C-alpha positions in Angstrom: 59.0 115.6 65.2 59.7 114.5 68.7 61.4 111.3 67.5 63.5 113.3 65.0 64.5 115.8 67.6 65.6 112.9 69.9 67.5 111.3 67.1 69.2 114.7 66.4 70.0 115.0 70.1 71.4 111.5 70.1 73.6 112.3 67.1 74.9 115.4 68.9 75.6 113.3 72.0 77.5 110.7 69.9 79.5 113.5 68.3 80.2 114.9 71.7 81.4 111.5 73.0 83.5 111.0 69.9 85.0 114.5 70.3 85.6 113.9 74.0 87.3 110.6 73.2 89.6 112.4 70.7 90.4 115.1 73.3 91.2 112.5 76.0 93.4 110.5 73.6 95.4 113.6 72.7 95.2 115.3 76.1 99.0 115.7 76.5 99.4 117.1 73.0 96.6 119.6 73.7 98.3 120.6 77.0 101.6 121.1 75.2 99.9 123.3 72.6 98.1 125.3 75.3 101.4 125.9 77.1 102.9 127.1 73.8 99.9 129.4 73.3 100.4 130.7 76.8 104.1 131.4 76.1 103.1 133.2 72.9 100.6 135.3 74.9 103.3 136.0 77.5 105.6 137.2 74.8 103.0 139.5 73.4 102.3 140.9 77.0 106.1 141.5 77.5 106.2 143.3 74.2 103.2 145.5 75.2 104.8 146.2 78.5 108.1 147.1 76.9 106.2 149.5 74.6 104.5 151.0 77.6 107.8 151.5 79.4 109.3 153.1 76.3 106.4 155.6 76.0 106.6 156.4 79.7 110.3 157.1 79.5 109.7 159.3 76.5 107.1 161.3 78.5 109.5 161.5 81.5 112.2 162.9 79.2 109.8 165.4 77.8 108.8 166.5 81.3 112.4 166.9 82.3 113.0 169.0 79.1 109.9 171.1 79.8 111.1 171.8 83.4 114.6 172.7 82.2 113.1 175.1 79.6 110.9 176.6 82.2 113.8 177.3 84.5 115.8 178.9 81.6 112.8 181.1 80.6 112.3 182.1 84.2 115.8 183.6 84.2 115.1 185.3 80.9 111.8 186.7 82.2 113.6 188.2 85.2 116.2 189.8 82.9 113.4 191.3 80.7 111.6 192.7 83.8 114.9 194.1 85.0 115.3 195.9 81.7 111.8 197.2 81.8 110.7 195.3 78.7 107.4 194.1 80.0 106.1 192.9 76.6 109.0 190.5 76.2 108.7 189.5 79.8 105.0 188.7 79.3 105.8 186.6 76.2 108.4 184.6 78.2 106.0 184.2 81.0 103.3 182.8 78.6 105.9 180.3 77.4 106.7 179.3 81.0 102.9 178.8 81.6 102.6 176.6 78.5 105.5 174.5 79.7 104.1 174.1 83.2 100.8 173.2 81.7 102.5 170.4 79.6 104.2 169.1 82.7 100.9 169.2 84.6 99.2 167.2 81.9 102.0 164.6 81.4 102.9 163.8 85.0 99.5 162.1 85.7 100.0 160.1 82.5 103.4 159.0 83.7 101.9 158.0 87.0 99.2 156.0 85.3 101.8 154.3 83.1 103.8 153.4 86.1 100.8 151.9 87.7 99.9 149.9 84.6 103.5 148.7 84.4 103.4 147.4 87.9 100.1 145.6 87.2 101.5 144.1 84.0 104.7 143.1 85.7 102.8 141.4 88.5 100.4 139.6 86.1 103.2 138.5 83.8 105.3 137.2 86.7 102.2 135.3 88.1 101.4 133.8 84.7 105.1 132.8 84.3 104.9 130.9 87.6 101.6 129.2 86.5 103.1 128.2 83.2 106.2 126.9 84.8 104.1 124.9 87.3 101.9 123.6 84.6 104.9 122.7 82.5 106.4 120.7 85.4 103.1 119.0 86.0 102.8 118.1 82.3 106.3 116.5 82.4 105.2 114.5 85.4 102.1 113.4 83.6 104.2 112.4 80.5 106.5 110.3 82.7 103.5 108.7 84.4 101.9 108.1 81.0 105.0 106.4 79.7 105.4 104.3 82.9 101.7 103.2 82.8 102.0 102.4 79.1 105.1 100.3 79.9 103.3 98.6 82.8 100.3 97.9 80.7 102.5 96.4 77.9 104.3 94.3 80.4 101.0 93.2 82.0 99.6 92.3 78.6 102.7 90.4 77.6 102.7 88.7 81.0 99.1 87.6 80.6 100.0 86.3 77.1 103.0 84.5 78.5 101.0 83.1 81.4 98.4 81.8 78.9 101.2 80.2 76.8 102.9 78.7 79.9 99.5 77.3 81.1 98.9 75.7 77.7 102.5 74.3 77.6 102.0 72.9 81.1 98.8 71.2 80.0 100.5 69.7 77.0 103.4 68.4 79.2 100.9 66.8 81.6 99.1 65.1 78.7 102.5 63.8 77.3 103.5 62.4 80.7 100.1 60.8 81.1 100.4 59.1 77.6 103.9 57.9 78.5 102.7 56.5 81.8 99.9 54.6 80.1 102.3 53.3 77.4 104.7 52.1 80.1 102.0 50.3 82.0 100.8 48.7 78.8 104.3 47.5 78.0 104.7 46.1 81.5 101.3 44.4 81.4 102.1 42.8 78.1 105.4 41.4 79.5 103.7 40.0 82.5 101.1 38.2 80.3 103.9 36.8 78.1 105.7 35.5 81.2 102.6 33.8 82.4 102.0 32.2 79.1 105.5 30.7 78.9 105.9 30.0 82.6 108.8 32.3 82.9 107.1 34.0 85.8 107.0 30.7 87.8 110.6 29.9 86.9 111.6 33.4 88.2 109.7 32.8 91.5 111.5 29.4 91.9 114.9 31.0 91.2 114.3 33.7 93.8 113.3 30.9 96.3 116.5 29.0 95.5 114.6 26.1 94.1 115.1 24.5 90.8 117.9 23.0 88.7 121.2 24.7 88.6 120.4 26.7 91.7 123.0 27.0 94.3 123.6 29.4 97.1 126.8 30.7 98.6 126.5 28.3 101.5 126.2 25.4 99.0 129.4 26.6 97.3 131.3 26.9 100.6 130.2 23.5 101.8 131.3 21.9 98.6 134.7 23.6 98.8 135.2 22.6 102.4 134.4 18.8 101.9 137.5 16.5 101.8 138.7 15.5 98.4 137.4 11.9 97.5 140.1 9.1 97.4 140.5 7.4 94.1 140.8 3.6 94.4 142.5 1.8 91.6 141.9 -1.9 91.3 145.1 -3.7 90.6 144.8 -7.2 89.4 147.7 -9.4 90.6 149.6 -11.1 88.0 148.8 -14.8 87.9 151.6 -17.0 89.5 152.6 -20.4 88.0 150.9 -23.1 89.8 147.9 -21.0 91.0 145.9 -22.4 88.2 146.6 -25.8 89.6 144.6 -26.4 92.4 
């Protein structure tokens, strides 16, 4: 039984955590609804206070009417006494007593209603201020929530972009490495071919100014500065008569 009780307790804890998660995920929606509920309750309180004010004003009008009637009946009672009609004067006096009793009963009620109105007015005003403050705070929370969501999205995208850029940089480094290796292989192959054909030695002789067909600027200037060679043409004298005779 203890194990089952613990499992049941664990299930309740899991349900509580799940419910708490749902509440947290929808906290702003819940706040908005709670504010709407408070506004509805405030509207009901205002209606109740308006009804109370209306009833108090009706009582006040009744009291004013009772007093006016009492004043009128007082004049009538005096007139009946002056005529000696005491029965009529007594009836009028009873009516005045009833009116004064009504006024005495209703005036405390009016005072109580005024006190209740003041309390309601104070409570409604205070609740209005709290609701307005809460509404402003909720707006701030909404803005913060939007900003934080945007920041989280940017951070997530930035992390993804950073990962992509890192991967791209690695790929670029590998490409450069392959190109460098390929270039060195091509260079080494050319050097080996030059060694095989002797081209590397010929290049060294050329750079040293040694070898056939090699001439420097000084050699060219010396050649150009040398006097032109004199061409000697052998002329054979024509044989004279008698030279053959000796």
